[in-house]
Steps between C-alpha positions, in 0.01 A plus 500: 500500500384355166154587363447230242193664340677807382647382168169324423324828562725679253429237236122495567464877489714514181285238327185662606606846383639391161179291427263785587671831443743659246844486656768674285806441713574293809779465744503207746726463810513169682766335706510194279642676198854454366524865389636694799322812386163321536554396863276704746787676676456845642690660219309298225152565655567880513643484140180315386291773659692758294466279191132482543441875507773612261365722231128470593248738362130559513309201382753246617406221746747343734465182713708386792452170675709406807472172685761443776598616844380820644601660842489812704753731668482812717383804306761780499318790330160522674274394201370176651203501737615182677862607510620224273625504141409197286778328310562256217768239591730408213706185485811689606341689781752395756773693318308753296200570738134533451326720246297743707158626376628862483760388243245295306272806473790731400641259243184351351204739564621863559465727186304247291314736251127545477341244265726216603361197689703290727338185646705334776424160649698452823462149645705518813484556872432855632409617151199742536705819464805350318482776230432772761175604326272730703152364430402163655210294380353244747351165400151644483603766250469812716789737463637591834797719592596314819579768748385352825360186656164687498510502123599135493194424717271667248654278225453190705127580562439555125690195422282301741192602322650413156615160629148417620352592165753300315500176705218524747732420791322695775721373783811618336345826386398569864846424621650736244259769600594458868870543414406816306310645802806433720717692262257781487493528876877540509469833322787665318795282623737257342536685164745771388299749298810714444661202327188441284486865398862491408442194287213671319707804428817328392378168343191590298536442128389633173532166343246215570698294742306211656640234729345174599654353812480156667438633855495795736829644604465319835433161343690222331405362155444133462667246276239234412471158338232534231447222249820332606706807437663745743364847428447837670139525629459850380638439148257199474216702609564778254535266202194300607286803521608653179450165307146509627445860391767717336272817482382514858547829676759557776252456782381167384848383423624574848190336651543201287855453601403521866225235452748262333741530793233517775485213744836369370742790584500781749662747258289775360580608130524871471512763228673836504529788253694813431183705456130441564349253259152453364432155639218426262737506214600158364836344590743593224866444410 
């Protein structure tokens, strides 16, 4: 299935980054290029991951943007709470297969040295844990290690209060709080804490690895029509928010993205990290 906004996303993110940040080198893969090495096949995407991290050292900053298809397959090694691995779907997936999040982490993230920063923007379906990072940030900016539905309920309750403060929508806040109470009443069910513990032990990073994702692992990520152009809703929200304030902290950036999408799309933008972050620090690349 074609997603017409993906190539537009690539160009929009590229233009925004080059106008607002110092970019020393850039590699672009899109399926409309004549050079076969720049087509987003499975082999080329993994090669691009290796190119991005090749020779990095403390003080280097890396940026990855992906806009395309995302999927999920059954987890085989017990590190996923929901029993599903998330995947990137290259153009040749029917012959070469998906790129599983375990492989993405191993090729792109694992072993990045302390002092390196990797910022990943993943605008695709099922993208919350696409880099398999252990610490999940919810839309209200509260760091939660999602071990159980009980913990999810606590997050929902806090989010309800934050939403009411932001937009004054009491009815929606009450509904969110009710959902949270139902989750709390379920107790410790529905989450695999052993899987979460394994992720923390095996996927934590010394480098500053931060991923912005278009939605939760259980959600799809929308392709939108904005200003007459097809574009990924999450990529649009990120660019729009940073254009308004490039120095906002991570909490306000995530909340701003949620507000931009709120009422138009059901997807919830998420953030994950390889180690705990100071959320009051300004967004940086």
